[in-house]
MIPAFI-326583 format. One record per residue: residue number from 0; residue in one letter; x, y, z of N, C-alpha, C in turn. Coordinates in pm, 1 decimal, padded with zeros to 6 digits. Example, Ala and Ser with C-alpha at 12.3 -4.5 7.8 and 13.67 -1.06 7.14 Angstrom:
% MIPAFI-326583
(r 0, "a", (01319.0, -00569.0, 00780.0), (01230.0, -00450.0, 00780.0), (01320.0, -00330.0, 00780.0));
(r 1, "s", (01285.0, -00225.0, 00708.0), (01367.0, -00106.0, 00714.0), (01290.0, 00003.0, 00787.0));
END
This chain:
% MIPAFI-326583
(r 0, "m", (-01587.3, -00492.0, 00739.4), (-01477.3, -00411.5, 00805.9), (-01326.6, -00455.3, 00742.8));
(r 1, "i", (-01227.8, -00391.8, 00747.2), (-01108.2, -00439.3, 00699.7), (-01001.7, -00433.1, 00841.2));
(r 2, "i", (-00959.0, -00530.1, 00869.2), (-00843.8, -00522.7, 00994.9), (-00720.6, -00498.9, 00936.1));
(r 3, "f", (-00664.6, -00402.4, 00950.9), (-00508.5, -00405.2, 00906.2), (-00405.8, -00417.0, 01058.2));
(r 4, "l", (-00307.9, -00460.5, 00971.5), (-00188.6, -00503.9, 01099.9), (-00116.0, -00440.3, 01055.0));
(r 5, "t", (00026.8, -00338.4, 01107.5), (00089.0, -00292.7, 01097.6), (00215.6, -00322.7, 01194.9));
(r 6, "g", (00347.6, -00292.8, 01181.1), (00431.5, -00309.8, 01243.8), (00546.6, -00352.1, 01171.7));
(r 7, "m", (00682.9, -00382.6, 01262.0), (00787.4, -00383.3, 01200.6), (00798.9, -00488.9, 01105.5));
(r 8, "m", (00880.0, -00544.9, 01045.5), (00902.6, -00666.6, 00979.6), (00946.7, -00776.0, 01076.7));
(r 9, "g", (00892.2, -00907.7, 01054.4), (00922.7, -00993.9, 01166.7), (00823.6, -00998.4, 01304.0));
(r 10, "s", (00725.6, -00878.5, 01296.0), (00633.3, -00867.5, 01377.5), (00558.3, -00963.3, 01407.9));
(r 11, "g", (00503.7, -01050.9, 01353.8), (00410.2, -01153.8, 01326.5), (00283.8, -01139.5, 01227.4));
(r 12, "k", (00299.7, -00970.9, 01153.1), (00169.0, -00990.3, 01064.6), (00122.8, -01060.4, 00982.6));
(r 13, "t", (00210.7, -01138.2, 00927.7), (00114.1, -01252.2, 00827.5), (00111.6, -01410.4, 00893.7));
(r 14, "v", (00162.2, -01444.3, 00952.2), (00141.8, -01564.5, 01058.8), (00001.3, -01492.5, 01105.9));
(r 15, "v", (-00033.8, -01391.2, 01207.4), (-00145.2, -01380.7, 01271.6), (-00231.0, -01302.7, 01163.0));
(r 16, "g", (-00203.4, -01275.9, 01052.1), (-00300.5, -01177.5, 00957.9), (-00362.0, -01351.6, 00943.9));
(r 17, "k", (-00301.9, -01471.4, 00907.6), (-00374.1, -01615.8, 00844.9), (-00438.2, -01627.3, 00939.0));
(r 18, "a", (-00398.0, -01638.3, 01033.7), (-00505.6, -01701.0, 01152.3), (-00613.4, -01627.6, 01208.0));
(r 19, "l", (-00587.0, -01500.3, 01236.7), (-00708.7, -01413.6, 01242.4), (-00827.4, -01400.6, 01114.5));
(r 20, "g", (-00741.1, -01442.7, 01048.8), (-00860.0, -01435.2, 00907.8), (-00967.1, -01564.8, 00899.6));
(r 21, "e", (-00891.2, -01655.0, 00944.3), (-00957.8, -01791.4, 00965.2), (-01056.0, -01798.1, 01066.0));
(r 22, "k", (-00991.3, -01738.6, 01154.0), (-01102.0, -01745.5, 01295.3), (-01213.1, -01671.8, 01246.0));
(r 23, "l", (-01177.0, -01525.6, 01188.1), (-01295.6, -01465.1, 01181.2), (-01388.9, -01466.1, 01025.9));
(r 24, "g", (-01352.6, -01569.5, 00961.7), (-01394.4, -01593.8, 00812.7), (-01370.0, -01493.2, 00712.5));
(r 25, "y", (-01293.4, -01432.4, 00716.1), (-01225.9, -01316.4, 00669.1), (-01165.7, -01377.4, 00551.9));
(r 26, "v", (-01105.2, -01277.3, 00465.4), (-01023.5, -01323.9, 00335.6), (-00869.4, -01235.7, 00378.3));
(r 27, "f", (-00775.8, -01302.1, 00378.3), (-00645.7, -01266.5, 00455.2), (-00530.1, -01190.9, 00337.7));
(r 28, "i", (-00521.4, -01068.5, 00280.8), (-00401.7, -01033.1, 00231.9), (-00267.9, -01002.5, 00285.3));
(r 29, "d", (-00157.0, -01081.9, 00254.0), (-00017.3, -01039.3, 00271.5), (-00016.0, -00915.2, 00157.2));
(r 30, "l", (-00009.2, -00780.0, 00199.6), (00058.2, -00689.0, 00118.1), (00144.1, -00668.1, 00045.9));
(r 31, "d", (00235.1, -00736.6, 00104.0), (00357.9, -00752.1, 00023.1), (00350.5, -00875.8, -00107.0));
(r 32, "r", (00315.9, -00978.6, -00054.9), (00271.3, -01113.0, -00190.5), (00200.4, -01044.2, -00247.9));
(r 33, "y", (00096.6, -00970.7, -00232.0), (-00018.1, -00912.3, -00302.9), (00082.9, -00839.6, -00413.1));
(r 34, "l", (00112.2, -00763.1, -00362.1), (00204.5, -00637.3, -00465.0), (00325.8, -00712.2, -00553.5));
(r 35, "e", (00386.7, -00808.5, -00494.9), (00487.0, -00891.9, -00563.6), (00414.3, -00955.3, -00668.6));
(r 36, "s", (00313.9, -01052.3, -00694.0), (00217.5, -01117.8, -00757.3), (00153.5, -00989.3, -00893.2));
(r 37, "k", (00106.4, -00885.6, -00849.0), (00094.7, -00771.8, -00916.6), (00209.0, -00768.7, -01047.0));
(r 38, "a", (00319.7, -00722.4, -00962.9), (00404.5, -00687.5, -01028.9), (00513.1, -00724.6, -01108.1));
(r 39, "g", (00477.6, -00858.3, -01081.0), (00561.9, -01005.4, -01122.5), (00725.8, -01005.9, -01071.9));
(r 40, "k", (00718.0, -00947.6, -00973.7), (00882.1, -00962.8, -00926.7), (00886.0, -00935.8, -00796.0));
(r 41, "s", (00952.0, -00994.4, -00680.4), (01002.0, -00950.4, -00609.7), (01016.8, -00864.6, -00532.9));
(r 42, "i", (00974.5, -00789.2, -00391.0), (01023.7, -00664.9, -00335.8), (01162.2, -00665.5, -00355.0));
(r 43, "p", (01272.6, -00732.3, -00314.6), (01394.6, -00722.3, -00359.3), (01434.8, -00653.1, -00513.6));
(r 44, "e", (01370.8, -00736.0, -00579.4), (01371.1, -00666.7, -00714.2), (01341.4, -00524.2, -00752.9));
(r 45, "i", (01212.9, -00554.1, -00680.2), (01132.8, -00404.3, -00712.4), (01232.6, -00276.6, -00661.0));
(r 46, "f", (01283.4, -00292.2, -00566.7), (01390.1, -00177.3, -00509.6), (01507.1, -00187.1, -00531.9));
(r 47, "r", (01570.9, -00315.7, -00613.1), (01698.2, -00308.3, -00676.6), (01683.2, -00218.4, -00842.2));
(r 48, "k", (01596.4, -00269.9, -00907.3), (01554.0, -00231.4, -01040.7), (01466.8, -00089.5, -01037.8));
(r 49, "k", (01391.3, -00078.4, -00958.8), (01285.1, 00083.4, -00976.4), (01318.3, 00164.1, -00810.9));
(r 50, "g", (01421.2, 00109.5, -00743.9), (01383.6, 00203.5, -00612.7), (01278.5, 00196.3, -00494.3));
(r 51, "e", (01303.1, 00243.2, -00415.0), (01202.2, 00266.1, -00255.3), (01087.8, 00335.5, -00319.0));
(r 52, "a", (01128.8, 00457.9, -00356.5), (01025.6, 00506.0, -00401.1), (00930.3, 00466.0, -00460.8));
(r 53, "a", (00973.2, 00423.2, -00566.5), (00860.7, 00355.0, -00666.7), (00782.0, 00242.4, -00587.8));
(r 54, "f", (00838.8, 00181.6, -00515.4), (00788.7, 00049.9, -00442.8), (00643.3, 00100.5, -00330.3));
(r 55, "r", (00704.0, 00219.9, -00262.6), (00598.7, 00268.5, -00172.9), (00470.3, 00343.8, -00261.8));
(r 56, "k", (00515.1, 00363.4, -00424.6), (00419.5, 00445.1, -00494.6), (00329.1, 00318.5, -00518.6));
(r 57, "m", (00388.2, 00184.7, -00549.5), (00280.1, 00110.7, -00549.9), (00230.4, 00013.7, -00466.6));
(r 58, "e", (00312.5, 00084.3, -00312.3), (00194.4, 00007.8, -00195.0), (00074.7, 00114.2, -00176.3));
(r 59, "s", (00099.2, 00257.6, -00190.0), (-00011.7, 00328.4, -00172.9), (-00125.6, 00330.1, -00292.2));
(r 60, "d", (-00134.3, 00262.8, -00393.4), (-00196.3, 00243.6, -00494.1), (-00296.0, 00167.3, -00500.4));
(r 61, "i", (-00307.7, 00089.1, -00394.1), (-00343.5, -00007.2, -00309.2), (-00494.6, 00052.0, -00297.7));
(r 62, "q", (-00472.4, 00195.6, -00228.3), (-00590.0, 00213.2, -00207.8), (-00712.6, 00185.4, -00313.6));
(r 63, "h", (-00674.6, 00202.7, -00455.2), (-00790.6, 00197.5, -00527.3), (-00752.5, 00067.6, -00602.7));
(r 64, "d", (-00747.7, -00050.1, -00539.7), (-00731.0, -00138.2, -00625.3), (-00876.4, -00220.5, -00563.6));
(r 65, "p", (-00957.9, -00270.1, -00703.2), (-01065.3, -00343.1, -00650.8), (-01065.6, -00404.0, -00549.7));
(r 66, "i", (-00946.3, -00498.2, -00520.8), (-00992.3, -00562.0, -00406.0), (-01043.8, -00521.4, -00259.6));
(r 67, "m", (-00995.3, -00406.9, -00259.5), (-01002.1, -00316.5, -00103.1), (-01159.9, -00289.2, -00105.8));
(r 68, "n", (-01203.6, -00275.5, -00236.9), (-01320.6, -00255.3, -00176.0), (-01409.6, -00388.2, -00115.5));
(r 69, "y", (-01361.1, -00487.8, -00096.5), (-01376.6, -00645.5, -00032.5), (-01439.4, -00587.0, 00078.6));
(r 70, "k", (-01562.3, -00668.4, 00163.7), (-01549.9, -00672.8, 00322.7), (-01520.5, -00757.9, 00378.9));
(r 71, "n", (-01473.8, -00775.6, 00476.8), (-01435.8, -00862.3, 00563.3), (-01281.0, -00926.4, 00510.9));
(r 72, "l", (-01195.0, -00857.6, 00542.8), (-01021.1, -00834.9, 00498.2), (-00969.6, -00852.2, 00615.4));
(r 73, "v", (-00875.3, -00915.6, 00636.0), (-00761.2, -00887.5, 00706.0), (-00633.6, -00881.3, 00621.1));
(r 74, "v", (-00563.0, -00763.4, 00646.7), (-00455.5, -00689.3, 00551.2), (-00352.3, -00714.1, 00645.3));
(r 75, "a", (-00226.5, -00750.2, 00596.2), (-00084.0, -00725.6, 00697.4), (-00036.2, -00616.1, 00568.3));
(r 76, "t", (00009.6, -00534.5, 00630.7), (00106.4, -00451.9, 00551.8), (00206.9, -00419.4, 00571.4));
(r 77, "g", (00258.9, -00376.1, 00454.5), (00431.8, -00370.7, 00470.5), (00456.7, -00323.8, 00567.6));
(r 78, "g", (00590.1, -00308.8, 00647.7), (00650.0, -00222.3, 00754.3), (00625.3, -00097.4, 00725.3));
(r 79, "g", (00644.5, -00054.0, 00617.8), (00710.6, 00098.0, 00613.6), (00546.2, 00193.0, 00544.4));
(r 80, "f", (00396.6, 00062.5, 00520.4), (00359.7, 00114.4, 00443.2), (00260.3, 00252.1, 00533.4));
(r 81, "p", (00269.4, 00244.9, 00668.1), (00154.8, 00304.7, 00790.5), (00275.9, 00464.7, 00745.3));
(r 82, "l", (00383.7, 00455.8, 00701.9), (00466.4, 00606.2, 00668.5), (00415.6, 00709.8, 00625.3));
(r 83, "d", (00292.3, 00660.3, 00549.2), (00219.4, 00771.2, 00427.0), (00133.7, 00793.5, 00477.0));
(r 84, "r", (00132.8, 00960.9, 00546.2), (00003.9, 00964.2, 00600.5), (-00136.8, 00982.4, 00544.2));
(r 85, "s", (-00160.6, 00942.8, 00373.8), (-00266.6, 00973.9, 00300.3), (-00287.9, 00734.7, 00309.0));
(r 86, "n", (-00193.1, 00658.2, 00350.2), (-00178.0, 00539.7, 00378.7), (-00264.7, 00526.4, 00526.5));
(r 87, "r", (-00185.1, 00606.9, 00581.2), (-00251.6, 00588.8, 00771.6), (-00448.3, 00658.4, 00749.2));
(r 88, "e", (-00490.8, 00738.5, 00671.3), (-00573.6, 00781.0, 00685.8), (-00663.9, 00695.6, 00633.4));
(r 89, "w", (-00612.0, 00631.1, 00504.7), (-00717.6, 00522.5, 00443.4), (-00738.3, 00430.1, 00540.5));
(r 90, "m", (-00640.1, 00331.0, 00561.8), (-00679.8, 00271.1, 00657.4), (-00781.2, 00304.6, 00794.5));
(r 91, "k", (-00740.1, 00417.4, 00865.0), (-00833.9, 00420.6, 00930.6), (-01004.9, 00440.4, 00890.6));
(r 92, "s", (-00958.1, 00533.8, 00787.5), (-01133.6, 00511.4, 00710.6), (-01173.8, 00390.0, 00689.3));
(r 93, "k", (-01104.2, 00312.0, 00620.4), (-01194.0, 00148.4, 00622.5), (-01173.8, 00070.2, 00704.2));
(r 94, "g", (-01127.6, 00052.2, 00854.2), (-01144.6, -00011.6, 00951.2), (-01063.9, 00060.0, 01056.0));
(r 95, "l", (-01020.1, -00138.3, 01113.7), (-00912.6, -00131.5, 01250.0), (-00766.6, -00142.9, 01186.7));
(r 96, "v", (-00716.0, -00054.4, 01277.7), (-00548.2, -00020.3, 01219.8), (-00517.0, -00130.2, 01387.7));
(r 97, "i", (-00424.5, -00211.0, 01374.0), (-00374.5, -00287.1, 01482.2), (-00193.6, -00295.9, 01480.9));
(r 98, "w", (-00160.3, -00248.9, 01564.1), (00013.9, -00268.8, 01530.0), (00061.1, -00395.2, 01675.0));
(r 99, "l", (00164.2, -00456.3, 01596.0), (00200.6, -00584.7, 01666.2), (00321.5, -00534.5, 01676.2));
(r 100, "q", (00337.0, -00522.1, 01797.5), (00476.1, -00435.5, 01848.9), (00583.8, -00600.5, 01908.0));
(r 101, "a", (00704.0, -00624.5, 01849.5), (00793.5, -00659.0, 01952.0), (00913.1, -00619.3, 01941.7));
(r 102, "t", (00996.6, -00654.7, 02004.4), (01087.0, -00588.3, 02050.0), (01244.6, -00627.1, 01914.2));
(r 103, "p", (01319.0, -00516.6, 01940.9), (01401.2, -00574.0, 01838.3), (01492.3, -00698.4, 01838.4));
(r 104, "e", (01507.5, -00812.6, 01947.9), (01564.7, -00890.8, 01949.6), (01444.3, -01012.8, 01921.1));
(r 105, "t", (01321.4, -01019.1, 01923.8), (01244.4, -01116.1, 01932.4), (01237.3, -01107.4, 01714.1));
(r 106, "i", (01221.1, -00979.8, 01688.2), (01250.8, -00970.7, 01571.5), (01343.3, -01020.0, 01467.5));
(r 107, "l", (01434.8, -01015.2, 01523.8), (01570.9, -01019.1, 01487.7), (01602.4, -01201.8, 01467.7));
(r 108, "k", (01506.1, -01252.7, 01605.6), (01542.6, -01382.0, 01662.9), (01421.6, -01471.9, 01497.0));
(r 109, "r", (01291.7, -01380.3, 01496.4), (01212.9, -01441.9, 01393.1), (01263.3, -01437.4, 01218.4));
(r 110, "l", (01317.3, -01307.3, 01210.8), (01384.8, -01280.5, 01059.5), (01486.3, -01405.4, 01034.2));
(r 111, "g", (01565.3, -01451.8, 01164.0), (01685.0, -01516.6, 01090.1), (01764.9, -01488.7, 00975.6));
(r 112, "n", (01854.1, -01528.1, 00921.1), (01918.3, -01493.1, 00867.2), (01875.5, -01489.2, 00697.5));
(r 113, "t", (01780.2, -01395.4, 00697.9), (01717.4, -01366.1, 00598.9), (01756.8, -01249.6, 00495.0));
(r 114, "s", (01766.8, -01297.3, 00345.8), (01821.2, -01204.0, 00272.3), (01737.0, -01110.1, 00170.6));
(r 115, "n", (01612.7, -01157.6, 00213.3), (01495.4, -01091.0, 00125.0), (01424.4, -00927.4, 00186.7));
(r 116, "r", (01508.5, -00919.5, 00274.6), (01492.1, -00785.8, 00308.5), (01549.1, -00640.6, 00272.8));
(r 117, "p", (01491.9, -00556.6, 00202.8), (01598.8, -00485.1, 00144.4), (01628.3, -00359.6, 00235.1));
(r 118, "l", (01585.4, -00331.2, 00305.7), (01609.7, -00233.0, 00428.5), (01671.3, -00272.3, 00540.3));
(r 119, "l", (01686.9, -00381.2, 00496.1), (01840.6, -00449.1, 00611.9), (01958.8, -00505.4, 00540.1));
(r 120, "p", (02056.7, -00439.0, 00644.3), (02203.9, -00455.5, 00572.9), (02255.2, -00653.0, 00608.9));
(r 121, "q", (02340.7, -00672.3, 00541.4), (02365.9, -00823.1, 00596.3), (02504.4, -00807.9, 00638.9));
(r 122, "p", (02512.6, -00888.4, 00753.0), (02426.8, -00954.8, 00837.8), (02324.0, -00873.9, 00949.1));
(r 123, "v", (02236.4, -00908.7, 00989.7), (02136.9, -00843.0, 01067.8), (02150.4, -00835.2, 01184.0));
(r 124, "k", (02129.2, -00735.6, 01257.8), (02181.0, -00696.7, 01398.7), (02067.2, -00635.1, 01458.1));
(r 125, "p", (02090.6, -00616.6, 01565.1), (01959.7, -00564.5, 01664.7), (01964.4, -00384.2, 01633.1));
(r 126, "s", (02082.4, -00377.7, 01628.6), (02065.6, -00200.5, 01609.8), (02050.0, -00151.5, 01491.1));
(r 127, "h", (02057.2, -00241.3, 01400.1), (01944.3, -00246.9, 01246.6), (01782.9, -00203.2, 01282.2));
(r 128, "i", (01750.6, -00294.1, 01332.3), (01642.7, -00323.8, 01340.6), (01588.2, -00217.5, 01464.8));
(r 129, "d", (01654.7, -00182.3, 01574.8), (01614.0, -00055.5, 01678.7), (01599.5, 00054.7, 01547.0));
(r 130, "e", (01697.6, 00086.4, 01501.1), (01710.2, 00165.7, 01411.5), (01570.2, 00265.2, 01311.6));
(r 131, "i", (01543.3, 00094.8, 01259.9), (01395.8, 00138.5, 01187.6), (01257.5, 00153.8, 01280.1));
(r 132, "l", (01325.2, 00079.2, 01363.7), (01179.8, 00094.4, 01487.1), (01167.1, 00212.7, 01531.8));
(r 133, "t", (01314.5, 00311.1, 01562.7), (01303.8, 00451.0, 01603.7), (01242.6, 00519.4, 01511.3));
(r 134, "k", (01277.2, 00536.7, 01386.0), (01208.1, 00623.5, 01290.1), (01061.0, 00568.3, 01243.5));
(r 135, "r", (01030.2, 00454.5, 01325.0), (00915.4, 00468.9, 01283.0), (00821.2, 00448.8, 01388.1));
(r 136, "t", (00841.9, 00412.5, 01521.9), (00754.7, 00371.0, 01626.2), (00623.3, 00481.6, 01626.4));
(r 137, "f", (00670.8, 00676.5, 01595.2), (00571.2, 00722.7, 01579.3), (00449.7, 00690.9, 01518.2));
(r 138, "v", (00475.1, 00646.7, 01417.0), (00347.2, 00597.0, 01300.7), (00244.6, 00496.5, 01332.5));
(r 139, "y", (00353.8, 00427.6, 01400.1), (00272.5, 00270.8, 01414.2), (00193.4, 00299.8, 01557.9));
(r 140, "k", (00229.1, 00395.1, 01663.7), (00160.3, 00424.3, 01769.6), (00000.8, 00486.3, 01754.8));
(r 141, "m", (-00013.4, 00573.6, 01614.3), (-00125.1, 00595.7, 01577.8), (-00242.5, 00488.1, 01542.8));
(r 142, "a", (-00179.7, 00354.4, 01593.1), (-00282.0, 00244.6, 01564.3), (-00410.8, 00256.5, 01630.0));
(r 143, "n", (-00522.1, 00182.9, 01648.9), (-00609.1, 00171.3, 01715.2), (-00570.2, 00078.7, 01862.8));
(r 144, "y", (-00517.7, 00003.5, 01821.2), (-00449.4, -00084.8, 01930.7), (-00335.0, -00115.6, 01918.9));
(r 145, "y", (-00281.2, -00139.8, 02004.1), (-00106.7, -00188.0, 01996.9), (-00131.5, -00344.0, 02100.3));
(r 146, "i", (-00098.9, -00447.8, 01995.6), (-00040.1, -00574.3, 02057.5), (00093.3, -00606.7, 02066.2));
(r 147, "q", (00146.9, -00635.6, 02210.3), (00286.3, -00720.7, 02235.2), (00266.3, -00858.7, 02194.7));
(r 148, "t", (00365.5, -00851.3, 02079.6), (00384.0, -01026.2, 02023.3), (00454.6, -01090.7, 02070.3));
(r 149, "d", (00615.9, -00979.3, 02182.3), (00713.6, -01087.9, 02222.6), (00649.5, -01235.6, 02331.3));
(r 150, "d", (00714.8, -01320.7, 02306.7), (00685.2, -01444.0, 02424.6), (00558.4, -01492.1, 02413.1));
(r 151, "k", (00469.4, -01460.1, 02313.0), (00348.7, -01506.7, 02274.7), (00267.1, -01593.4, 02155.2));
(r 152, "t", (00197.7, -01692.9, 02190.3), (00219.6, -01796.0, 02098.5), (00069.8, -01712.9, 01975.5));
(r 153, "v", (00080.2, -01744.5, 01839.2), (00002.2, -01693.5, 01768.6), (-00105.1, -01703.1, 01792.9));
(r 154, "s", (-00187.0, -01839.4, 01854.7), (-00329.1, -01796.8, 01894.8), (-00320.1, -01709.6, 02060.5));
(r 155, "e", (-00269.5, -01690.0, 02080.6), (-00260.7, -01590.4, 02230.0), (-00285.0, -01408.4, 02149.5));
(r 156, "i", (-00205.3, -01405.0, 02061.6), (-00204.8, -01319.0, 01993.9), (-00344.7, -01291.5, 01910.0));
(r 157, "v", (-00420.7, -01376.9, 01864.6), (-00557.8, -01346.6, 01834.5), (-00662.4, -01342.9, 01864.0));
(r 158, "h", (-00628.1, -01422.4, 01942.0), (-00731.7, -01417.0, 02076.8), (-00752.5, -01252.9, 02123.9));
(r 159, "e", (-00626.2, -01195.8, 02183.7), (-00610.9, -01041.6, 02209.6), (-00648.7, -00994.3, 02074.3));
(r 160, "i", (-00638.9, -01006.2, 01986.2), (-00716.4, -00924.3, 01883.9), (-00894.0, -00925.1, 01883.7));
(r 161, "f", (-00903.5, -01044.8, 01875.1), (-01014.1, -01071.7, 01849.6), (-01122.1, -01004.9, 02008.8));
(r 162, "k", (-01049.0, -00999.4, 02103.2), (-01127.0, -00953.8, 02200.7), (-01148.6, -00792.2, 02201.9));
(r 163, "r", (-01014.9, -00715.1, 02143.3), (-01052.6, -00589.4, 02086.6), (-01128.7, -00561.5, 01986.1));
(r 164, "i", (-01139.8, -00614.4, 01881.0), (-01262.8, -00604.5, 01764.3), (-01393.9, -00606.4, 01834.9));
(r 165, "n", (-01385.1, -00740.9, 01922.5), (-01515.5, -00742.5, 01982.4), (-01580.1, -00611.3, 02039.7));
(r 166, "h", (-01493.2, -00543.4, 02096.3), (-01501.6, -00463.5, 02231.3), (-01540.2, -00300.3, 02111.0));
(r 167, "a", (-01470.6, -00279.9, 02021.9), (-01470.8, -00234.0, 01905.2), (-01618.9, -00130.0, 01856.8));
END
């Protein structure tokens, strides 16, 4: 089974995904880092040189990547990955989709003064995050499960996911 973690940047997908993978004995893949490795460029570079549309195509092409034929994966998707309908359908067909939710304030605190997020203007404000969340929430709600991550430790979030997986 593949467990896909979706949600906004800063919602905890990578840190939770690593811990969940360890707990389950699954391979963890951070989709953004994997795509950077394949492209030999950072995501901000890809956005600057090729544009967002080219990056989104790279994301969608992951469906055909041999690594996605593995069993027992935890995949932290990019925040925009589930915006594409074919990506949503593919994730649902391959496993469970879990939306890690967080408030704009929590996300901002977790992101800090990051400059490697191409969709966020600098300096980042809660209104920037809220604007992106407003556009994406309807898609994130299509996940199999939602987990609120505000004020929770990684182990608490992993435990919640583990309980949901065992009931699936």
